[in-house]
N, CA, C and O atoms as a Tinker XYZ file with bonds, in Angstrom:
   304  protein
     1  N     -6.906000  -19.071000   -1.573000    73     2
     2  CA    -7.850000  -18.223000   -1.117000    64     1     3
     3  C     -7.467000  -16.869000   -1.393000    63     2     4     5
     4  O     -6.248000  -16.837000   -1.560000    81     3
     5  N     -8.159000  -15.376000   -1.550000    73     3     6
     6  CA    -8.588000  -14.593000   -1.867000    64     5     7
     7  C     -7.397000  -13.683000   -2.206000    63     6     8     9
     8  O     -6.659000  -14.090000   -1.309000    81     7
     9  N     -6.752000  -12.861000   -2.765000    73     7    10
    10  CA    -5.379000  -11.845000   -2.251000    64     9    11
    11  C     -6.072000  -10.930000   -1.963000    63    10    12    13
    12  O     -7.103000  -10.647000   -2.574000    81    11
    13  N     -5.605000  -10.282000   -0.939000    73    11    14
    14  CA    -5.964000   -9.273000   -0.096000    64    13    15
    15  C     -5.343000   -8.226000   -0.929000    63    14    16    17
    16  O     -4.314000   -8.357000   -1.592000    81    15
    17  N     -6.406000   -6.710000   -0.777000    73    15    18
    18  CA    -6.263000   -5.171000   -1.856000    64    17    19
    19  C     -6.341000   -4.507000   -0.739000    63    18    20    21
    20  O     -7.283000   -4.621000    0.045000    81    19
    21  N     -5.640000   -3.974000   -0.624000    73    19    22
    22  CA    -5.653000   -2.543000    0.498000    64    21    23
    23  C     -5.363000   -1.031000   -0.629000    63    22    24    25
    24  O     -4.777000   -1.157000   -1.705000    81    23
    25  N     -5.765000   -0.007000   -0.242000    73    23    26
    26  CA    -6.227000    1.040000   -0.182000    64    25    27
    27  C     -5.048000    2.497000    0.395000    63    26    28    29
    28  O     -4.925000    2.861000    1.564000    81    27
    29  N     -4.573000    2.887000   -0.398000    73    27    30
    30  CA    -3.416000    3.790000    0.683000    64    29    31
    31  C     -2.721000    5.121000   -0.715000    63    30    32    33
    32  O     -2.760000    5.253000   -1.938000    81    31
    33  N     -2.400000    5.526000   -0.040000    73    31    34
    34  CA    -1.899000    6.710000   -0.671000    64    33    35
    35  C      0.113000    7.111000   -0.773000    63    34    36    37
    36  O      1.005000    7.029000    0.071000    81    35
    37  N      0.099000    7.567000   -2.343000    73    35    38
    38  CA     1.775000    7.267000   -2.882000    64    37    39
    39  C      2.233000    7.869000   -1.695000    63    38    40    41
    40  O      1.449000    8.648000   -1.153000    81    39
    41  N      3.796000    7.598000   -0.950000    73    39    42
    42  CA     4.372000    8.322000   -0.742000    64    41    43
    43  C      5.705000    8.446000   -1.205000    63    42    44    45
    44  O      6.357000    9.431000   -0.858000    81    43
    45  N      6.145000    7.678000   -1.862000    73    43    46
    46  CA     7.539000    7.680000   -2.531000    64    45    47
    47  C      7.439000    7.006000   -3.965000    63    46    48    49
    48  O      6.801000    5.972000   -4.162000    81    47
    49  N      8.245000    7.808000   -5.099000    73    47    50
    50  CA     8.495000    6.948000   -6.311000    64    49    51
    51  C     10.131000    7.151000   -6.363000    63    50    52    53
    52  O     10.479000    7.724000   -7.395000    81    51
    53  N     10.807000    6.933000   -5.804000    73    51    54
    54  CA    11.882000    7.161000   -5.481000    64    53    55
    55  C     12.615000    5.412000   -6.807000    63    54    56    57
    56  O     13.261000    5.165000   -7.826000    81    55
    57  N     12.270000    5.134000   -6.313000    73    55    58
    58  CA    13.057000    3.360000   -7.147000    64    57    59
    59  C     12.545000    3.094000   -8.485000    63    58    60    61
    60  O     11.349000    2.815000   -8.565000    81    59
    61  N     13.170000    3.129000   -9.435000    73    59    62
    62  CA    12.398000    2.414000  -10.616000    64    61    63
    63  C     11.628000    1.281000  -10.330000    63    62    64    65
    64  O     12.003000    0.315000   -9.665000    81    63
    65  N     10.265000    1.476000  -10.990000    73    63    66
    66  CA     8.954000    0.677000  -10.915000    64    65    67
    67  C      8.448000   -0.183000   -9.995000    63    66    68    69
    68  O      7.895000   -1.270000  -10.162000    81    67
    69  N      8.880000    0.866000   -8.276000    73    67    70
    70  CA     8.563000    1.034000   -7.219000    64    69    71
    71  C      7.513000    1.943000   -6.514000    63    70    72    73
    72  O      8.113000    3.018000   -6.526000    81    71
    73  N      6.581000    2.127000   -6.041000    73    71    74
    74  CA     5.956000    2.873000   -5.579000    64    73    75
    75  C      5.616000    2.644000   -3.718000    63    74    76    77
    76  O      4.878000    1.691000   -3.466000    81    75
    77  N      5.931000    3.155000   -2.967000    73    75    78
    78  CA     6.017000    3.267000   -1.793000    64    77    79
    79  C      4.615000    3.813000   -1.216000    63    78    80    81
    80  O      4.344000    5.010000   -1.300000    81    79
    81  N      3.490000    2.624000   -0.461000    73    79    82
    82  CA     2.125000    3.269000   -0.504000    64    81    83
    83  C      2.145000    3.132000    1.222000    63    82    84    85
    84  O      2.889000    2.463000    1.938000    81    83
    85  N      1.048000    4.021000    1.564000    73    83    86
    86  CA     1.143000    4.121000    2.886000    64    85    87
    87  C     -0.633000    4.174000    3.105000    63    86    88    89
    88  O     -1.505000    5.016000    2.886000    81    87
    89  N     -0.597000    2.827000    3.639000    73    87    90
    90  CA    -2.139000    2.256000    4.019000    64    89    91
    91  C     -2.829000    2.813000    5.641000    63    90    92    93
    92  O     -2.287000    2.572000    6.720000    81    91
    93  N     -3.591000    3.271000    5.537000    73    91    94
    94  CA    -4.033000    3.754000    6.962000    64    93    95
    95  C     -5.453000    2.834000    7.031000    63    94    96    97
    96  O     -6.378000    2.631000    6.245000    81    95
    97  N     -5.037000    2.281000    8.738000    73    95    98
    98  CA    -6.228000    1.794000    8.866000    64    97    99
    99  C     -7.232000    2.187000   10.320000    63    98   100   101
   100  O     -6.717000    2.556000   11.375000    81    99
   101  N     -8.334000    2.068000   10.175000    73    99   102
   102  CA    -8.920000    3.044000   11.707000    64   101   103
   103  C     -9.791000    1.883000   12.416000    63   102   104   105
   104  O    -10.721000    1.294000   11.866000    81   103
   105  N     -9.352000    1.666000   13.673000    73   103   106
   106  CA   -10.127000    0.657000   14.666000    64   105   107
   107  C    -10.390000    1.198000   16.035000    63   106   108   109
   108  O     -9.683000    2.040000   16.589000    81   107
   109  N    -11.515000    0.620000   16.561000    73   107   110
   110  CA   -11.882000    0.877000   17.936000    64   109   111
   111  C    -11.051000   -0.144000   19.126000    63   110   112   113
   112  O    -11.158000   -1.312000   19.501000    81   111
   113  N    -10.215000    0.990000   19.446000    73   111   114
   114  CA    -9.207000    0.199000   20.552000    64   113   115
   115  C    -10.240000   -0.657000   21.829000    63   114   116   117
   116  O    -11.166000   -0.158000   22.469000    81   115
   117  N     -9.649000   -2.216000   21.915000    73   115   118
   118  CA   -10.740000   -2.984000   22.938000    64   117   119
   119  C    -11.009000   -2.309000   24.252000    63   118   120   121
   120  O    -12.180000   -2.372000   24.627000    81   119
   121  N    -10.016000   -1.570000   25.154000    73   119   122
   122  CA   -10.314000   -1.151000   26.221000    64   121   123
   123  C    -10.518000    0.044000   26.118000    63   122   124   125
   124  O    -11.737000    0.178000   26.229000    81   123
   125  N     -9.995000    1.130000   25.952000    73   123   126
   126  CA   -10.093000    2.148000   25.643000    64   125   127
   127  C    -11.766000    2.859000   25.113000    63   126   128   129
   128  O    -12.486000    3.587000   25.796000    81   127
   129  N    -12.067000    2.276000   23.482000    73   127   130
   130  CA   -13.193000    2.292000   23.384000    64   129   131
   131  C    -13.237000    3.480000   22.321000    63   130   132   133
   132  O    -14.283000    3.898000   21.824000    81   131
   133  N    -12.095000    3.917000   22.067000    73   131   134
   134  CA   -11.528000    4.793000   21.145000    64   133   135
   135  C    -11.253000    4.572000   19.862000    63   134   136   137
   136  O    -10.699000    3.475000   19.809000    81   135
   137  N    -11.390000    5.240000   18.340000    73   135   138
   138  CA   -10.587000    5.184000   17.627000    64   137   139
   139  C     -9.295000    5.488000   17.634000    63   138   140   141
   140  O     -8.582000    6.443000   17.939000    81   139
   141  N     -9.187000    4.377000   17.200000    73   139   142
   142  CA    -7.523000    4.280000   16.776000    64   141   143
   143  C     -6.920000    4.399000   15.109000    63   142   144   145
   144  O     -7.449000    3.841000   14.147000    81   143
   145  N     -5.838000    5.164000   15.064000    73   143   146
   146  CA    -5.255000    5.484000   13.777000    64   145   147
   147  C     -4.017000    4.899000   13.404000    63   146   148   149
   148  O     -2.983000    5.469000   13.752000    81   147
   149  N     -3.951000    3.534000   12.553000    73   147   150
   150  CA    -2.724000    3.023000   12.670000    64   149   151
   151  C     -2.054000    3.093000   10.854000    63   150   152   153
   152  O     -2.816000    2.945000    9.899000    81   151
   153  N     -0.890000    3.283000   10.728000    73   151   154
   154  CA    -0.726000    3.455000    9.022000    64   153   155
   155  C      0.615000    2.449000    9.177000    63   154   156   157
   156  O      1.296000    2.200000   10.172000    81   155
   157  N      0.698000    2.066000    8.066000    73   155   158
   158  CA     1.719000    1.013000    7.721000    64   157   159
   159  C      2.233000    0.843000    6.531000    63   158   160   161
   160  O      1.434000    0.086000    5.980000    81   159
   161  N      3.265000    1.134000    5.627000    73   159   162
   162  CA     4.093000    1.722000    4.533000    64   161   163
   163  C      4.030000    0.206000    3.692000    63   162   164   165
   164  O      4.177000   -0.831000    4.339000    81   163
   165  N      3.833000    0.172000    2.410000    73   163   166
   166  CA     3.703000   -1.457000    1.345000    64   165   167
   167  C      4.795000   -0.994000    0.449000    63   166   168   169
   168  O      4.599000    0.213000    0.301000    81   167
   169  N      5.729000   -1.312000   -0.147000    73   167   170
   170  CA     6.131000   -1.268000   -1.512000    64   169   171
   171  C      5.931000   -2.195000   -2.084000    63   170   172   173
   172  O      6.240000   -3.372000   -1.895000    81   171
   173  N      4.931000   -1.269000   -3.463000    73   171   174
   174  CA     4.539000   -2.503000   -4.551000    64   173   175
   175  C      5.311000   -2.005000   -5.664000    63   174   176   177
   176  O      6.056000   -1.032000   -5.780000    81   175
   177  N      4.826000   -3.207000   -6.704000    73   175   178
   178  CA     5.688000   -2.852000   -8.202000    64   177   179
   179  C      4.530000   -2.239000   -8.922000    63   178   180   181
   180  O      3.419000   -2.704000   -9.177000    81   179
   181  N      5.126000   -0.960000   -9.214000    73   179   182
   182  CA     4.561000   -0.451000  -10.525000    64   181   183
   183  C      5.217000   -0.487000  -12.304000    63   182   184   185
   184  O      5.830000    0.391000  -12.910000    81   183
   185  N      4.875000   -1.581000  -12.662000    73   183   186
   186  CA     5.521000   -1.544000  -14.482000    64   185   187
   187  C      6.042000   -0.604000  -14.997000    63   186   188   189
   188  O      7.254000   -0.448000  -15.138000    81   187
   189  N      4.778000    0.470000  -15.495000    73   187   190
   190  CA     5.009000    1.458000  -15.751000    64   189   191
   191  C      5.248000    2.673000  -15.201000    63   190   192   193
   192  O      5.433000    3.621000  -15.964000    81   191
   193  N      5.285000    2.849000  -13.914000    73   191   194
   194  CA     5.347000    4.110000  -13.392000    64   193   195
   195  C      4.843000    5.409000  -13.687000    63   194   196   197
   196  O      5.209000    6.581000  -13.767000    81   195
   197  N      3.794000    4.648000  -13.818000    73   195   198
   198  CA     2.806000    5.968000  -13.711000    64   197   199
   199  C      2.061000    6.504000  -12.582000    63   198   200   201
   200  O      1.130000    7.288000  -12.765000    81   199
   201  N      2.307000    6.243000  -11.795000    73   199   202
   202  CA     1.632000    6.790000  -10.267000    64   201   203
   203  C      2.594000    7.681000   -9.706000    63   202   204   205
   204  O      3.781000    7.368000   -9.613000    81   203
   205  N      2.122000    8.813000   -9.317000    73   203   206
   206  CA     3.510000    9.817000   -8.619000    64   205   207
   207  C      3.020000   10.410000   -7.217000    63   206   208   209
   208  O      1.831000   10.707000   -7.334000    81   207
   209  N      3.470000   10.677000   -6.004000    73   207   210
   210  CA     2.936000   11.402000   -4.966000    64   209   211
   211  C      1.944000   12.019000   -4.967000    63   210   212   213
   212  O      1.687000   13.064000   -5.564000    81   211
   213  N      0.938000   11.034000   -3.883000    73   211   214
   214  CA    -0.024000   12.055000   -3.384000    64   213   215
   215  C     -1.325000   11.168000   -3.951000    63   214   216   217
   216  O     -2.417000   11.440000   -3.452000    81   215
   217  N     -1.257000   10.045000   -5.043000    73   215   218
   218  CA    -2.058000    9.429000   -5.876000    64   217   219
   219  C     -2.541000    8.554000   -4.577000    63   218   220   221
   220  O     -1.863000    8.232000   -3.602000    81   219
   221  N     -4.037000    8.241000   -4.882000    73   219   222
   222  CA    -4.774000    7.372000   -4.140000    64   221   223
   223  C     -5.040000    6.044000   -5.186000    63   222   224   225
   224  O     -5.895000    5.966000   -6.068000    81   223
   225  N     -3.949000    4.958000   -4.762000    73   223   226
   226  CA    -4.057000    3.507000   -5.333000    64   225   227
   227  C     -4.616000    2.556000   -4.583000    63   226   228   229
   228  O     -4.738000    2.473000   -3.361000    81   227
   229  N     -4.961000    1.812000   -5.494000    73   227   230
   230  CA    -5.143000   -0.010000   -4.313000    64   229   231
   231  C     -3.879000   -0.249000   -4.769000    63   230   232   233
   232  O     -3.161000    0.374000   -5.551000    81   231
   233  N     -3.673000   -1.627000   -3.921000    73   231   234
   234  CA    -2.443000   -2.750000   -3.898000    64   233   235
   235  C     -2.853000   -3.820000   -3.594000    63   234   236   237
   236  O     -3.222000   -4.045000   -2.442000    81   235
   237  N     -2.894000   -4.947000   -4.777000    73   235   238
   238  CA    -2.831000   -6.655000   -4.042000    64   237   239
   239  C     -1.928000   -7.143000   -4.094000    63   238   240   241
   240  O     -1.039000   -6.915000   -4.914000    81   239
   241  N     -1.917000   -8.304000   -2.843000    73   239   242
   242  CA    -0.828000   -9.273000   -3.018000    64   241   243
   243  C     -0.305000   -9.992000   -4.184000    63   242   244   245
   244  O     -0.979000  -10.488000   -5.086000    81   243
   245  N      0.628000   -9.993000   -4.097000    73   243   246
   246  CA     1.085000  -10.752000   -5.550000    64   245   247
   247  C      2.364000  -11.869000   -4.996000    63   246   248   249
   248  O      2.293000  -12.304000   -3.846000    81   247
   249  N      3.236000  -12.180000   -5.691000    73   247   250
   250  CA     4.130000  -13.304000   -5.098000    64   249   251
   251  C      5.407000  -12.271000   -5.301000    63   250   252   253
   252  O      5.606000  -11.217000   -5.905000    81   251
   253  N      6.150000  -13.161000   -4.462000    73   251   254
   254  CA     7.529000  -11.455000   -4.291000    64   253   255
   255  C      8.441000  -11.360000   -5.498000    63   254   256   257
   256  O      9.114000  -12.227000   -6.055000    81   255
   257  N      8.286000  -10.134000   -5.738000    73   255   258
   258  CA     8.974000   -9.661000   -7.178000    64   257   259
   259  C     10.563000   -8.952000   -6.654000    63   258   260   261
   260  O     11.395000   -8.579000   -7.481000    81   259
   261  N     10.775000   -8.860000   -5.194000    73   259   262
   262  CA    12.184000   -8.762000   -4.993000    64   261   263
   263  C     12.676000   -8.981000   -3.542000    63   262   264   265
   264  O     12.273000  -10.080000   -3.160000    81   263
   265  N     13.289000   -8.441000   -2.736000    73   263   266
   266  CA    13.399000   -8.743000   -1.416000    64   265   267
   267  C     12.129000   -8.342000   -0.399000    63   266   268   269
   268  O     11.735000   -9.057000    0.522000    81   267
   269  N     11.468000   -6.779000   -0.848000    73   267   270
   270  CA    10.609000   -5.963000   -0.339000    64   269   271
   271  C      9.568000   -6.074000   -0.976000    63   270   272   273
   272  O      8.568000   -5.807000   -0.310000    81   271
   273  N      9.361000   -6.414000   -2.188000    73   271   274
   274  CA     8.147000   -6.403000   -2.937000    64   273   275
   275  C      7.178000   -7.011000   -3.004000    63   274   276   277
   276  O      7.161000   -7.418000   -4.166000    81   275
   277  N      6.131000   -7.436000   -2.398000    73   275   278
   278  CA     5.304000   -8.618000   -2.128000    64   277   279
   279  C      3.621000   -7.957000   -2.665000    63   278   280   281
   280  O      2.718000   -8.772000   -2.482000    81   279
   281  N      3.221000   -6.710000   -3.231000    73   279   282
   282  CA     2.553000   -6.055000   -3.556000    64   281   283
   283  C      2.571000   -5.438000   -4.952000    63   282   284   285
   284  O      3.603000   -4.920000   -5.377000    81   283
   285  N      1.332000   -5.486000   -5.750000    73   283   286
   286  CA     1.506000   -4.812000   -7.087000    64   285   287
   287  C     -0.157000   -3.808000   -7.552000    63   286   288   289
   288  O     -1.364000   -4.028000   -7.457000    81   287
   289  N      0.742000   -2.653000   -8.076000    73   287   290
   290  CA    -0.497000   -1.594000   -8.139000    64   289   291
   291  C     -1.854000   -2.248000   -9.342000    63   290   292   293
   292  O     -1.697000   -2.609000  -10.508000    81   291
   293  N     -3.045000   -2.213000   -8.576000    73   291   294
   294  CA    -4.058000   -2.321000   -9.717000    64   293   295
   295  C     -4.862000   -1.271000  -10.221000    63   294   296   297
   296  O     -5.523000   -1.452000  -11.243000    81   295
   297  N     -4.883000    0.115000   -9.442000    73   295   298
   298  CA    -5.950000    0.649000  -10.204000    64   297   299
   299  C     -5.663000    1.944000   -9.271000    63   298   300   301
   300  O     -5.282000    1.900000   -8.101000    81   299
   301  N     -5.929000    3.114000  -10.046000    73   299   302
   302  CA    -5.770000    4.526000   -9.202000    64   301   303
   303  C     -7.035000    4.246000   -8.221000    63   302   304
   304  O     -7.341000    5.069000   -7.358000    81   303
C-alpha cells in the first residue's frame, strides 16, 4: 500500500526533531453544495531541524517514531 503524502504549513518547532504541520483540505459539502475548509495538525519528524514556522512542507506516512509522531518531513 502506498504511503500518503500531505502538504501543509509548519506551525510549531518547539520540540526537538519535531515540527507541527497544519494540513488544510477543501471539499464540497454533500447537502449544502458549499466549499468547506477543514484543517488538522500532524506532528512530523524533522531529523536535522531545518524547517521554521511558516514554511510549506510535504509530509509522508512512516512507522511510529514516538507516541504522537507517525509522519516524517519529505521536502520543503
